[in-house]
N, C-alpha and C positions, 0 to 999 in steps of 0.2 A: 768474476769473481770470485774463481780458481788460482788464477793470476794473480789478483790484489794481496791475496789474501800470502800466496808467497816471497810479493815482495818486503810486504808490512813483516813477516818472520824474520827476513834476511836484515831488516834493517834494525828489529830489535834484537837479533844474533849478531852484527859489526854491531852496535854499539850501546855493550854490554855496560860498559860505565854508566850512561847518560841514561841506559832502560831501569838499573839500577837505579839512579837516584832519583827521578822519576816514582816508579815504584815503592821507596823506602818515602817520601815523602806521602805518597797517597794513604800509605800502610798507617803513618802517625798521625796524616790528614784525623781518616776515621778511627783507629782507636782514644786519642783523641777525645773525642763529637760521643765517643759510646760508653769509655769508662765514664767522663764526667756525667752524661744520663745516666749509666748505670749508675750509680751512686749517690745521682740523684734521689732519682725514683723510688731506691733501697733504702735509703736515708728517711724517706715520708712515709714510707712504708712501717718501717720502725718507732718512728715516730706516731703514730698512729696506736700501737703498741702500746707505746709506753705511757700515755696517755691515758690511757685504761688503763695501766700501772696504777699512775698517781691519778686521776681524775676520776678514776670510778669505769668500769662497762657497765655504761649505761649512757642514751642518750635523750630522754628528759625527765625532768620531776611533775609526777602530778601533786595536787599537798589538794587538801582536806576532799578527800572525794568519799562520798554513802557512796553503797553497794549496787543501784541502780549506775553510778556514774563504775564503779569497776568491773560489774558486768559488761559495757561497753566496749572498755578497752578491751576486756581478754578476748574477745570477741574479733579483735583482727587480724588476720591472717598473715602481716608483714612479722609479728611479734615474735620474741624469739623468747627473751625470759619477761619478768612480771616481779620485782622484789618489793616485800609492801612491809610499813612502819607506820607506828603511832607512837606518838610523846608518849609519857607515861610523865615523866613529874621532874625536877632537879632536884640536890641537894641546898643546904640551908645556903647564906651570905656568910654564915660566919665561920662555915668549915676553911678549912685550908686551901680546899683543887675545888673546881670549878668541872662536875660530872652532869652530864643529862642522862638517863634512863628512857631507851625503847624500847616497845615491842615490835620485831620486826621476826619475818621468814627467811627460812633459808638463802634463796636470792637474795632477798638482800644486801645478810652476808657476802656470796659468790661475788655480785655486781659490786665490791665496796674493796674486790680481790685482797677477801680474805678467806679462811677456814677453820673448821676447831684444827687444832696442833691434839688438845688433848681433851678427855669426854665427849658431853655433847652439844647442839643445840637445848635451850629452856622449852621443855614442853608441861609443865607445868608451875602453876602459880610462887613465886618466890623462890624462883630457879633463877640467874644471870650467868651470862658467859661474859665474860672482857675477856682484852686486851692483855700481852703481855707488859709492854710498857706501860699502858692504866692500874696493874696488879700493884708494880713495882711503885705511883706515885701513889698509890693507895694506901701503901705500908701492906699492904696485903700476900702472904706468901703465894707463890703457884702452882696451886695443889688443888685441884680437882676436892669438894668436900670444905672446905674451908668457907670458915662463914663471914659475911660483905656488908655493917649496918652501917646503911644511909641516914642524914638528918635532913627529911625530904621538905621543900622549901614550900609546897602547895597544899600538900597534906596536916603540914604540921607536924610532924610529927615522926615517930625514925623508926624504919624497918628491915629488916635481918633479911639477905638473901643468902641460899647453899650457894654455890660456887659449883656450876655442873660441864662450865665447858673454859676453857681455853685456847683463843683466839689466835691468829696470827696478824700481824700487827698490821696497820693501814697508813699508806704512805704519807697519802695526801692528810688525816689526820692526826696525826703521827706529828709532820715537819711544822704542824702551826697549834700544835697546845690542845684540840681538841679531845676532849674524854667522854667517852659513851661507854655508856653499858647495855647490853639487850635481855630483856625477856619475854615470855611465851608468846606469841601474838595470838587469841583468842577469836571465834566469833563473831563476839558479842563488839567488835572496839565499834565503837559508831563513827570517829574521820579519820583515815588513815590516807597516806600519803601512796605514790605506786612510782617508781623507778624501774622507768618502760628501754630495755635491748630490742633494734629491731634488727632487719636481714638487711645487713650495709647494703645488699644489692637491689636495695628497693630503693623510693624518694620518702626521705627519712623528713625532712623538714615536712612536706607534702603529709606525710602520715602523722606527725606532730599536730596539726593543721585542722586536720580531716579528724581526728579522735576528741579534738577537743572542741568542734563545731559537733561534731554529732552528741558528743555527753554534757554538753554545753557547761562548762568547765570555764570557770571564768580567768583572763588573759594572765592574772595576775599571781592566780595560782598554777600555770607553766612557766618553769624552772630548765630550761634546756642548759645539756653541758655543753654550753658557748667552746674549749678550749679541743675539747677530743669531736666536737660536728666542724669544728676549724680546721683542727687535722687532718680529715675522712676526705671535706672540700681540697685542702691543698693536696693530699693525695693526687686528687686527680684532674687538677690543672696542668695550662700548659705552664710547661716549665723554661720562663724567659729568658733563667739564666743561662740557660744549653743553650740557649738557642743563639744567642750571643755569643758567647765561645763559639759557638757554627761559626758563625757569619765574621768574628774574628781567624779562627780556625780559614774559609774560601777566603779570605785575601792576601792570607799570607800563603799558603798551601796553593793557592792560584798563582803569586807572579812567582814563585819558586815553581812551578811545573811549568812557566811559560816560561822560566829564562832558561833553566834548562830544557829544556825543549826545542827553544830559540839555539840553540846552540849544535842540539845536534843535526833541524835544519840548514843553518849554515853543509855542515858540513856534507849534507844529501843534495845543495841546488843543484849542482848540473844536473846528476844524476834525475829533476826532476826540470832539468829546461831540458833534455834527450823523453821525458816519458809528452811532456807537451810538442816537441818540436816533432814529433811521428803524428800529431795529430788528438793525441788525448785534450782537453777543454781545460780549466782551473778548478771545474768542480770532481773532475777527477783526483786532483789531488786532497781536495776537501776529504774526500769518503777515505784515501790513504790516511791522510792525516786522524780524523777521525776515529776509522776501525781500527789502527795501532793504539790509539789514547785507551780504548773501550774496551779493548783486550790487554791491558796495564792495567787498567781499573778491575777489570774482570779476576785476574791475578791478585788482586792488592785487598777484593775486600775480603774475602775469606780470612785471609790475614790481619787486617784491620782486625775486622772485629774477634777475633780469636787472639791475639795484644788486647784488645780494648778490655775484654773480659778478664782478666786475667790480670791486669792491673786495676782493678777496679774490686779484685777479690783481693789484691797485696796490699791497697788500701785501701779495704773495708773495716779494717780492727780502728781508722784510723780517722776514718771519713764521716762518724755519724758525727753528725750534730754538726756537719760544716754545711748542711741542706735547712738546719731544720733550728729554730730558737735555744733549740737545749739539747742535752747528749743526749746522742744516744746509740744503741751495740744494731749493729747489722751483722743479726745469726744470718738473715738469707734473702741473695743475691737476685733482684726482683731485673731482670732484661728486657725493657721496652718493648715492643715492636712498634712504637711510632719513630722511636730515635734508632732505630737498625733504619727503617728508611729515609730519615731527615739526613744521616749520613750518606746513604746513598746521592740522595737528590742533590742535596750538596757539593758532592764531585761527580756527579754530570752534569750540572750548571758547568762547572770549572774546566770541564773534559770539550764541553758543545761552546764555550767563548772562548777557549783556544787553541780552536780547532779553527774555527769565524778569521778570529786574529792572525792565525796561520796559514792562514788562506786570501786572507786580504791581503799579506806580506809578499808573501810567491806572485801572485796577481799583478804587482805590480813592476816585478823585475821579467822584462820577456825574454823569452827559449833561448836567445843565443846569448845573453850577457848572462843564464844563468849556465848556460857550458861553459863557460869562459868560466867562469866564478867571479866577473865581474860586477860586482853589486857594492861596493864601497863609493863612489860616487855617487850616488843616486842617497847617500844617506849624510855624504857631508857637508855640510855648509859651506856656503865659496866667502863669507862674508868672515875677513881676517877677525882673530882676535889678538890683541897684544902681539907685535911683531917680533921675530926671529930677532934680530937688528937692535929695539929693546930691553929684549928678557935676556938676550948675553952681559949685559950691563953688568947686572946685580947677579944672574946664574952661569953656573958653564952651559957651553955650545949644549952639547950629549942633552942635560935639564933642561933647557929650554926646548930644547926638541918638546922634549917626553910630556912638558907643560900643555904647550900647542900639541901632538896629539890627544892628550885630556879633553882640548874644548873642540875637538878637530866635529867628532859626533856628538851634538851635541845632547841625541837622543839617548845615544851608550850611557857617558857621560849623569843626563841627570837617573835613568834610571839605576845607573850601578850608587849613587850617592844617598838615593832616596829610598833602597833595598838598605841599606846601610845605617841610614838614620832614620828609618823607621821601626828598625829590627832592631834599633836599640832605643829608641824614644817606647817602644814595648814594653824591653826592662825596666827602663829607670818607671813610668807612672804604671808598671806592678811592683817594683820595687816603695815604691809609693802609697799604693792600696793593701803591699801587705803589713806596710810600717803602720800603716791606719786603725787599720787592721788588729795586730799585738795589742797598739795603747786602746784602745776603745774596748776590744776583750778582759785587758790588767780593769780599766773601771764600769765594765759590768760587775766583772765578778766582785770588786769596790765595794758598789755598790748594793750588792744583793744581801740578801738577808744568809747567804753561803761564804763570809767574808773571813772566815776564824776557824778552827779547830772546834773550839765550845762553847755556843751561845745560849745566858741566859740571859732568859725574859721573864715578865710577872703579867699577869691577866690583872688586871686594871679590873678588882670589885669595888671595894668603898672608899679607899681612901690611896687618893692619886699617888701621896708621900709613900709608902710601904715601898720597901724594895731592899736589896740587900745594904749593908752599911758599912763604911771606910774598914771597922774590926774582919768581917768577912771576907771582903778586898784583896787584905792583910793575908787571911790565912789561904786563899788561894793561890794566892803568887809564894809562899811558901812553900806550896805541894811539892814534891819531885818532881821533875818532868817540867811543869812550869815555864813558858819562856815570857811569856808577857801577861797584862792584866789591862786593859779600857773598860770603862766604867759612863757610864750616858744616862743624863736623869731627866726626862721627861716632865714635861704639867702641860695639862687641856686648858688652853683658853682661849678667850677669844679676842679679838682686832681690831677695832673699830675705827672706819675707813667713813671719808665723803665720799659719796654717791656718786662725785666725777671720777673717783679715778679708781674707778672700775671699768675696765679697756674693753673687758668680754665678756657682755653680759650672758653671752646663747651657752657659755662654759660652762657659768652658778646654773642656768635655767634644767640641763644638760643634770649636772650632778643631783643637783636638791631633787631629780626625777628616779634618782636610783631608792629603791626600797629602806635597806639599809637608814640610805641618811635622810631619806623622808620621814622614817619611822623613828629611829632610834635618836640623831643628831636633830631632829622638827628642821631637817635644813643646814647644808652646809651656810650656805650669805645667807641675813634673813636683815629686817628692817625696825629700828629702835623708832618703835612709835613716840615716845619723846621728843628723842632727838633729831631724827631723823635720821640716819645715820646708819650706813651698811651695816651691820657686825660679822665679821667671817670667822665661824670658828678655825681657831686653827693650834698646831703644838707648839711648845720651845722646848728647845735642849739643849742639855748643857753636854759639853765636852768636855776631856782635857785635853791637854798642850799637843799631846803625839795627837792628833784625831783632829784637829782646829792646824794643823802645819799640816794633816794630809789634805785640807780642804784642797788646800793652796794650789792644785791643777784641776779643781775645778771651777776657779776665780771666776768671774763676766768683767765684773767693775769694782773696784775701789782697794783695797787691802787688807789682809790681814793681820794685823798686828797688836800681837795677844798681849803685850801690854799696857797698848792705850783700853783697849778690851776690857782689860778689866779696873781699870781705875776713871773710862768717863762715860763708862754705861753705852759701851759702843759696840752693837752686834755684827752679826751677818743675819741675810735673808737666802729664800732661796724661793722661787714663785716659778708656779706650770706657766707652760706655754705651748702644751701639744695645737693649739690651729696657729703657730706663726708664732706673731707675738705672744709678749705678758700679758698674763689679764685680766695684773692689776699695774696700774703706772705707781710704781713707790720707785727713786733713786736713791745715788749713797747721797747721804748729808740728812735726806729725809727723819723727820719726827713721828715715830713710832710709838701705839698705846698696849697689853696687854693685858683684861682682865680676867682676874682667874678666882678662884672663887676661896676664901681666907683661910679657911678649917681644911682643905682640900678635902672634905668628904661629898663624896657624887650622891652615894643613896640608888637609888630606884631609877631615877629625871635625872642625874647626874649629869648624863653627855648631853642631854638639851642645854644646856647651859640656860637655864632660866634665871635673868638678871633680877627678877623678884620673889626668886627661891632658895632665901637666905643672901649672905654677907659677902660684899664682891670689891676684891683689889684691881686699884691698876695703878699698872708701874710704863712711864715715858723711857724708850731706848731711843737714840739716835743710829740710823745704815753707816754702818761704815763699809761693805762690800755685801753684791749678789755672787753668790756660788751657782753655779748651774744644780751640780747633785749636794745630798748628803753622803756620808760614808754609810751611817745606821739611825731610820728612822725606825718610829714602835707604830705596829701595820696596824694596830685601834686606833679606836676615834675618829682625825680626818687621812692617817696614813700617807700616801704620797700627793694628796688631794687637795690639800690648802697654800698656803704662805705661811711658809716654814719661819723659828728663829734660832738663832745659834749664839751662844753665849758663853767663855768661859766655866769649866765647871765652879770654880771660885766665888766669881759673879754669881750665878745659878745660886750656891746654899746663901749668902752674904745679902742679895737682892730679894730672892725668891722665898728662901725662910725653910728648904729643905734639904740635906744630903745623903740622902739613896740614891742608890741605882737601881731603873729599872732596866735596864741595858747591860748584859757585863759581856767583856767578848774574850776569850781566855784562848793563846796560843801555848801548842807544845814546842818539846824540841825535839829535833829530831832523833828519835830511836823509843822517844816513852814508852809508855804501856798503856794503851791507848783509854785500852777497858778500866784499867787499876784508874786511871786517874778520873776518866768517865764519875766514875764509881762514887770518886772523894769527892769531887766538883759539890755530883748532886748532894751528897748528904750533908754539906753546908750549904746549898742555896734551897734544900726543902724544911729550914729551919723556918723558911719566909715565906707567907702566905700570899699563893697564888703564883710562886715561879719555877720556871720548867726548863729544863737542861735538853739541849739537840746537841749528839755529837755528828757535827759536820765534816770529820776529819776524809771520810772519804767524798762524799761530794764534791766538798773542796781540792782533792789532787784532783778529780776529774776535769774539774775545769779546769787548772792550770792545765791539764794533758791536751783538752782541748785547744787547746790555745796554742802551743807547741805542734799537733797537728797539723793545725790550722793553716800556718805559715809554710810546712812541710807541703801541705796541698797543692798554697797557692806559686811556694818556688819551683815546683813541679811543673804546670803547667807554664811558669815560664820557661824554663830550662828549654821544655818541647816544644811550644814555639820560637824559639832562639834555633836550636838545632834545625826547624824547617829552614826557617829567616836562611840561617847562614850558608845554607844549601844551594839558595837565589842570590848570596854575593857571592859568594865564593863561582857562580858559574856564569856571571851575569860579567864578572873583571873577567873570567876567564873568554867568555865570548866578546871581549872588548878586544880581548889582544890578536886571540883567531882571527877574528877578523881582518886584522894588519898584519897579516901574517907574512904574503909577500910585502908591504911598508919594508916592514922589519928585516927582509934580504935587501932591499936596496938599503936602505942604513948600513947593513954588516957592511954593504959590494964597496960605498965609498972611503973604507977603511976604519970606521969603528971599532976595538976590537973587543972580544968577549967578555971584558973583566968593564971596561967603559958600557958596554951593551948590558952587561948584567946591573951597574949601578945604572942608568939608567931607567930599567923596569922595577929598580924599587922605590927611585927616586916615586914613579906614576905613581906602586901600588898609594906610600910614606901619604903623597899628593891626597890620593883618594878618601883615604884615612884621618888627615887631617877635617877639606870638608868635610864630610859627614860628620864630623867632631864638633863642627859648629853646629850643624841641622839638628843635630840628637841633641844640642844642648837647647837649642828653641824649639823640636819638638819637643823634648821633657818637657818642660817649665810649663808650657801652652797648657799638654797634658794636666798634668798636674792643676796648674789651676781648673782646669772644666772640670775633672773628677770630684776635686775639693768641695767644689761649684757645687757640686750634683750629689757628693753624697752627703754634705754639712749639716742639711737637716738630722738628719741619721744618727748623728754622734751626740758626743756628750762634751761639750764646751772643747768641739775641736780645735787645733793649732796646724797653721799651717807652718810646712818645713821642708827647708832645699837640700834631702841627702847627697853632701858634695861626693864620698864616699863613690855613690852610687856614678853621680857623673862621670870622678876621674877613672871609671874600671870602664866605662865605654869607650872611652877616649881611649885609654890601654890596647883594648880590643879590637875597636875601631884600627887603628895602625897597623895591630900586632896581625889581623886578616887581609889587610891592603896589601900588606909587606909578600905574605902567603898564600893568601890569590894570587900575586902577580909573579911570583918567584916561578911556582908548581907548572905555569905555561909556559915563563918563558925558560926556564932549563928547555925543558920540550924544543921551542922556536931551536933555542942556542945549537943544542944535538945535530938538526938537520941545517942539511948544505948552506950555504949560498943561494946555487942555484932553484934548489927546490924548492925555498921560502918566497922568490921571486914570483915562483910559477904555481904554489899551488898554497889552498887555507889547510890541507891535510897532512 
């Protein structure tokens, strides 16, 4: 064992450049797996914190509890906090805004990620606490002691409350425009809602079900905080992205280490022959190879872990959101032990495979051939591939010899061109993925609610046609610092359809089962008993010309001809397809109808769209195009769940009959005063009943930054993989040349000059590059097709594109690498004497 260790250490010292290359490949491989794994785990932990901030720090809401049920809940040992609240009343429909009043305890406020920033929580009747943004919309000064008078809807009277506390704004409620006021919670409250937070080390879902059963709580009164529970579940799930990257790294790294180690083995073949000649068996060689690689792995592991953690730290500022659906800030790195173990296991497997392959190759060579370094004859094929006499008809004699040499060792030739082409194909496919990710990110940002600097939206109260007028829009456009203003008109309607046009009944069954759809809308899809037609509740949108042009990138079928749409009552539609195919069977050229209330008055039951309740108007249109997504939609009524209709704003006015805007997007000029502009926009929109203003500049900037950081991250992984692959390419070409050192000596002995020898080697390198480039194009295109087919269902109106710049770049790189990889070893061979090159490999 002691002698083996001496032999191994002597090899490590003797072949320093090879040792360095192997260690560097191992270090980069470990660092890449650990870096990505650490960032993924840290981002998911940060996402949990973000979900708590945005959705509330509770896991479940139990509704309409009595005192006995509440007592049973509090007895659960895994519960950390219980926030209690009870509905008091809402303001009258005649008021300009919609606000709900609740009785609540301090835990409820905390679970909503809010706190008192001035004053105290209410403890007596007629005391109230409000958030800052709600006070602004109510027109009340944010000062403790102010009176707040609200005309109550159910009590049919006005009540005045004393403002005793000012609360920090709650992110979730503010983002969707839900205004609430908080009153004192007393012991006489008959029905209470409980917001429960559990110990997250416990089985939360099991506890939720256990309490529901013990307290006999109706399942309709159990409302899980789905987004938080989902993020908690994801943080503990197996990370398949990291495993996929680990497998790719293992393949690339294994090929590299095998290629580098093969050259090192070639250079010590004679020594292995001596070891076997004096009585050692082939198994002894396997032990030597395995121990050497394990020593190098032992050196590489701590360095690789350190580099991976440092890399994760460097990328932590931009990686939040790369592994989650939203942007998160990674404030604390979480180093998962399973990822550390996974990276080590991956490299151990590589070491074992390489050791076995090396042992297998060495075993094929007899001890005497190994001592003489006579190994080329075993590898060179006997079958001739184009004769020299044929080749010199087209190229010079020296180039003909190079061409023959390339194909003499078929195994070496295949390894070289595969290494070059696969490395290039990985680059091309990764570049294509980065392109798709970039386009997808932009589309997601454009079709989200955070697609503008300021968004004005209406809360539908009584009349659908209430909104900002053209005069209001002009006033906003004239504000200093405003760059552009886009308005959207919204109409709630019903689309009559034949039953045969309902392609996915299951989709509508599921939609109709949701409490909001069932109780408020009275179903998304219903049946008209008289006509026996399917009645689909939907929305009609009036887009200005700029927004219609922007829909071009989402067009699936038909055309967007704005002039034709204005003249011929042609419209666009969008059809949900969550289950794969479209949920309704509508095509370009089909005629559709929309039915809406004549006076646009909704009333208390207006969202149900009962055709027997009031007068309704029906209009007919022709489908001119089908789009995958809409740039702007209303979050009320059917939201994104139905077949929506889009027409030009002018057509909306002339056909439907009203000209007010329910959604207005305002973009500011660079350098504009955001707060001042927000206040000025608020003053204009506040004149309209039910309007809310959201300043989304910061969130929009975060999304733009996220997309840039995603690309940086993807390209960084590409570079690391390409660098690892580069080692393999360089070493395989070097291996091919060094293994033919004695042959080159013979060629030089017959009279070829150094200049001619150099040209011959350069030609060989360029030939490798050209052949590898052809394969790179084939593999790259194949990889793009497979990738696109796999992720196509996850993308918004995706388009397959061939990025010719990537292919030009890999062709240039392949030829350059072929040239450099042959130049360096050829220079070393040229510097040897002819006698030395004929007699030795080293």
